[in-house]
ChimeraX commands (.cxc) that place a marker at each C-alpha (Angstrom):
marker #1 position -37.40,-20.37,26.26 radius 0.5
marker #1 position -37.62,-16.48,26.82 radius 0.5
marker #1 position -34.38,-15.07,27.78 radius 0.5
marker #1 position -32.29,-17.79,24.95 radius 0.5
marker #1 position -29.73,-17.07,22.34 radius 0.5
marker #1 position -30.40,-17.79,19.51 radius 0.5
marker #1 position -27.57,-16.98,17.14 radius 0.5
marker #1 position -25.25,-13.87,16.19 radius 0.5
marker #1 position -24.21,-12.34,12.16 radius 0.5
marker #1 position -22.40,-9.75,11.19 radius 0.5
marker #1 position -19.53,-8.30,8.51 radius 0.5
marker #1 position -15.99,-8.05,9.85 radius 0.5
marker #1 position -13.41,-7.05,8.04 radius 0.5
marker #1 position -11.09,-8.70,6.48 radius 0.5
marker #1 position -7.32,-7.81,6.66 radius 0.5
marker #1 position -7.49,-7.91,2.65 radius 0.5
marker #1 position -10.78,-4.80,2.65 radius 0.5
marker #1 position -13.29,-7.41,2.16 radius 0.5
marker #1 position -16.69,-7.26,3.97 radius 0.5
marker #1 position -16.80,-10.81,5.58 radius 0.5
marker #1 position -20.84,-11.35,5.73 radius 0.5
marker #1 position -20.65,-13.74,8.40 radius 0.5
marker #1 position -24.42,-15.55,10.79 radius 0.5
marker #1 position -25.07,-18.82,12.55 radius 0.5
marker #1 position -27.58,-19.30,14.80 radius 0.5
marker #1 position -29.01,-22.58,17.28 radius 0.5
marker #1 position -30.97,-25.29,14.95 radius 0.5
marker #1 position -34.22,-24.38,17.59 radius 0.5
marker #1 position -34.49,-19.86,15.64 radius 0.5
marker #1 position -33.89,-22.02,12.00 radius 0.5
marker #1 position -36.48,-22.05,9.82 radius 0.5
marker #1 position -38.30,-19.09,11.43 radius 0.5
marker #1 position -36.35,-15.77,9.01 radius 0.5
marker #1 position -33.19,-14.83,11.36 radius 0.5
marker #1 position -30.78,-15.32,9.66 radius 0.5
marker #1 position -32.10,-13.31,6.92 radius 0.5
marker #1 position -32.85,-10.69,8.40 radius 0.5
marker #1 position -29.84,-10.15,11.40 radius 0.5
marker #1 position -27.70,-10.63,7.34 radius 0.5
marker #1 position -29.60,-7.66,5.73 radius 0.5
marker #1 position -28.92,-5.39,7.83 radius 0.5
marker #1 position -25.33,-7.16,8.84 radius 0.5
marker #1 position -24.66,-5.76,4.72 radius 0.5
marker #1 position -26.49,-3.02,4.83 radius 0.5
marker #1 position -24.46,-1.57,8.28 radius 0.5
marker #1 position -21.34,-2.55,6.21 radius 0.5
marker #1 position -22.16,-0.99,2.75 radius 0.5
marker #1 position -23.31,1.74,5.22 radius 0.5
marker #1 position -20.00,2.49,6.60 radius 0.5
marker #1 position -17.50,1.54,3.02 radius 0.5
marker #1 position -19.82,1.18,-0.48 radius 0.5
marker #1 position -16.65,0.40,-1.92 radius 0.5
marker #1 position -15.29,-2.88,-0.30 radius 0.5
marker #1 position -16.65,-5.78,-1.59 radius 0.5
marker #1 position -19.18,-7.32,1.02 radius 0.5
marker #1 position -17.74,-11.82,0.48 radius 0.5
marker #1 position -20.16,-14.25,2.15 radius 0.5
marker #1 position -18.43,-18.90,2.25 radius 0.5
marker #1 position -20.87,-21.49,3.54 radius 0.5
marker #1 position -20.43,-24.98,2.82 radius 0.5
marker #1 position -22.23,-25.99,-0.88 radius 0.5
marker #1 position -24.41,-28.84,1.00 radius 0.5
marker #1 position -25.99,-26.05,3.84 radius 0.5
marker #1 position -28.75,-25.55,1.32 radius 0.5
marker #1 position -30.20,-23.19,4.41 radius 0.5
marker #1 position -27.13,-20.47,4.77 radius 0.5
marker #1 position -27.10,-20.83,0.22 radius 0.5
marker #1 position -31.24,-19.30,-0.13 radius 0.5
marker #1 position -30.00,-16.84,2.63 radius 0.5
marker #1 position -26.93,-15.30,0.60 radius 0.5
marker #1 position -29.90,-15.53,-2.41 radius 0.5
marker #1 position -32.44,-13.99,-0.73 radius 0.5
marker #1 position -30.13,-10.80,-0.05 radius 0.5
marker #1 position -28.70,-10.90,-3.72 radius 0.5
marker #1 position -25.69,-11.76,-2.96 radius 0.5
marker #1 position -23.74,-13.47,-6.08 radius 0.5
marker #1 position -21.81,-16.78,-6.72 radius 0.5
marker #1 position -18.70,-16.12,-7.59 radius 0.5
marker #1 position -16.67,-19.23,-6.97 radius 0.5
marker #1 position -16.94,-22.82,-5.78 radius 0.5
marker #1 position -14.77,-25.25,-4.75 radius 0.5
marker #1 position -12.57,-26.65,-2.59 radius 0.5
marker #1 position -9.22,-24.33,-0.48 radius 0.5
marker #1 position -7.35,-27.53,-0.48 radius 0.5
marker #1 position -7.57,-31.56,-1.53 radius 0.5
marker #1 position -7.42,-33.09,1.68 radius 0.5
marker #1 position -8.73,-32.41,5.25 radius 0.5
marker #1 position -5.57,-31.25,7.41 radius 0.5
marker #1 position -6.63,-32.08,10.76 radius 0.5
marker #1 position -9.64,-33.84,12.64 radius 0.5
marker #1 position -12.40,-30.07,12.91 radius 0.5
marker #1 position -10.33,-29.74,9.03 radius 0.5
marker #1 position -13.48,-28.69,6.15 radius 0.5
marker #1 position -10.93,-26.73,4.20 radius 0.5
marker #1 position -11.34,-29.63,1.96 radius 0.5
marker #1 position -15.57,-29.38,1.41 radius 0.5
marker #1 position -17.26,-28.21,-1.36 radius 0.5
marker #1 position -17.34,-24.22,-0.60 radius 0.5
marker #1 position -18.80,-21.41,-1.91 radius 0.5
marker #1 position -18.89,-18.43,-1.73 radius 0.5
marker #1 position -20.90,-15.04,-2.37 radius 0.5
marker #1 position -20.31,-11.66,-3.13 radius 0.5
marker #1 position -21.58,-8.13,-4.15 radius 0.5
marker #1 position -19.83,-7.20,-7.26 radius 0.5
marker #1 position -17.31,-8.83,-9.68 radius 0.5
marker #1 position -13.74,-9.95,-7.55 radius 0.5
marker #1 position -10.83,-9.33,-8.54 radius 0.5
marker #1 position -7.94,-12.43,-8.60 radius 0.5
marker #1 position -6.32,-10.98,-5.66 radius 0.5
marker #1 position -9.77,-11.13,-3.57 radius 0.5
marker #1 position -11.14,-13.25,-4.76 radius 0.5
marker #1 position -7.99,-15.94,-4.46 radius 0.5
marker #1 position -8.51,-14.00,-1.26 radius 0.5
marker #1 position -11.06,-15.55,0.14 radius 0.5
marker #1 position -10.61,-18.74,-1.03 radius 0.5
marker #1 position -7.82,-19.44,0.98 radius 0.5
marker #1 position -9.81,-18.53,4.58 radius 0.5
marker #1 position -10.99,-22.06,3.63 radius 0.5
marker link #1:1,2 radius 0.2
marker link #1:2,3 radius 0.2
marker link #1:3,4 radius 0.2
marker link #1:4,5 radius 0.2
marker link #1:5,6 radius 0.2
marker link #1:6,7 radius 0.2
marker link #1:7,8 radius 0.2
marker link #1:8,9 radius 0.2
marker link #1:9,10 radius 0.2
marker link #1:10,11 radius 0.2
marker link #1:11,12 radius 0.2
marker link #1:12,13 radius 0.2
marker link #1:13,14 radius 0.2
marker link #1:14,15 radius 0.2
marker link #1:15,16 radius 0.2
marker link #1:16,17 radius 0.2
marker link #1:17,18 radius 0.2
marker link #1:18,19 radius 0.2
marker link #1:19,20 radius 0.2
marker link #1:20,21 radius 0.2
marker link #1:21,22 radius 0.2
marker link #1:22,23 radius 0.2
marker link #1:23,24 radius 0.2
marker link #1:24,25 radius 0.2
marker link #1:25,26 radius 0.2
marker link #1:26,27 radius 0.2
marker link #1:27,28 radius 0.2
marker link #1:28,29 radius 0.2
marker link #1:29,30 radius 0.2
marker link #1:30,31 radius 0.2
marker link #1:31,32 radius 0.2
marker link #1:32,33 radius 0.2
marker link #1:33,34 radius 0.2
marker link #1:34,35 radius 0.2
marker link #1:35,36 radius 0.2
marker link #1:36,37 radius 0.2
marker link #1:37,38 radius 0.2
marker link #1:38,39 radius 0.2
marker link #1:39,40 radius 0.2
marker link #1:40,41 radius 0.2
marker link #1:41,42 radius 0.2
marker link #1:42,43 radius 0.2
marker link #1:43,44 radius 0.2
marker link #1:44,45 radius 0.2
marker link #1:45,46 radius 0.2
marker link #1:46,47 radius 0.2
marker link #1:47,48 radius 0.2
marker link #1:48,49 radius 0.2
marker link #1:49,50 radius 0.2
marker link #1:50,51 radius 0.2
marker link #1:51,52 radius 0.2
marker link #1:52,53 radius 0.2
marker link #1:53,54 radius 0.2
marker link #1:54,55 radius 0.2
marker link #1:55,56 radius 0.2
marker link #1:56,57 radius 0.2
marker link #1:57,58 radius 0.2
marker link #1:58,59 radius 0.2
marker link #1:59,60 radius 0.2
marker link #1:60,61 radius 0.2
marker link #1:61,62 radius 0.2
marker link #1:62,63 radius 0.2
marker link #1:63,64 radius 0.2
marker link #1:64,65 radius 0.2
marker link #1:65,66 radius 0.2
marker link #1:66,67 radius 0.2
marker link #1:67,68 radius 0.2
marker link #1:68,69 radius 0.2
marker link #1:69,70 radius 0.2
marker link #1:70,71 radius 0.2
marker link #1:71,72 radius 0.2
marker link #1:72,73 radius 0.2
marker link #1:73,74 radius 0.2
marker link #1:74,75 radius 0.2
marker link #1:75,76 radius 0.2
marker link #1:76,77 radius 0.2
marker link #1:77,78 radius 0.2
marker link #1:78,79 radius 0.2
marker link #1:79,80 radius 0.2
marker link #1:80,81 radius 0.2
marker link #1:81,82 radius 0.2
marker link #1:82,83 radius 0.2
marker link #1:83,84 radius 0.2
marker link #1:84,85 radius 0.2
marker link #1:85,86 radius 0.2
marker link #1:86,87 radius 0.2
marker link #1:87,88 radius 0.2
marker link #1:88,89 radius 0.2
marker link #1:89,90 radius 0.2
marker link #1:90,91 radius 0.2
marker link #1:91,92 radius 0.2
marker link #1:92,93 radius 0.2
marker link #1:93,94 radius 0.2
marker link #1:94,95 radius 0.2
marker link #1:95,96 radius 0.2
marker link #1:96,97 radius 0.2
marker link #1:97,98 radius 0.2
marker link #1:98,99 radius 0.2
marker link #1:99,100 radius 0.2
marker link #1:100,101 radius 0.2
marker link #1:101,102 radius 0.2
marker link #1:102,103 radius 0.2
marker link #1:103,104 radius 0.2
marker link #1:104,105 radius 0.2
marker link #1:105,106 radius 0.2
marker link #1:106,107 radius 0.2
marker link #1:107,108 radius 0.2
marker link #1:108,109 radius 0.2
marker link #1:109,110 radius 0.2
marker link #1:110,111 radius 0.2
marker link #1:111,112 radius 0.2
marker link #1:112,113 radius 0.2
marker link #1:113,114 radius 0.2
marker link #1:114,115 radius 0.2
marker link #1:115,116 radius 0.2
marker link #1:116,117 radius 0.2
marker link #1:117,118 radius 0.2
view
């Protein structure tokens, strides 16, 4: 419907000098290319602002549509696993299988810091 909120995307600088690329869209917006287009613009903006800073993205492995968005952006899978062995409480998803993508090879400290984000 006209005036409906479809979603958002952006790249935020993390405390350890890496970008976090993220996007979230309402179900009615899925499958229309909005996430890919918005994420591509966010990626380009992050690179334009600080090309020397890696761009990372975290996604649940079961979210195949989101994985395809990152693959379309030509980000590379750099890690797969769970940040913790069991949920710490209600709503905690750190025990679920996650993927981390990046636009370049990450040093060990940066990769560890991204993994720790959950």
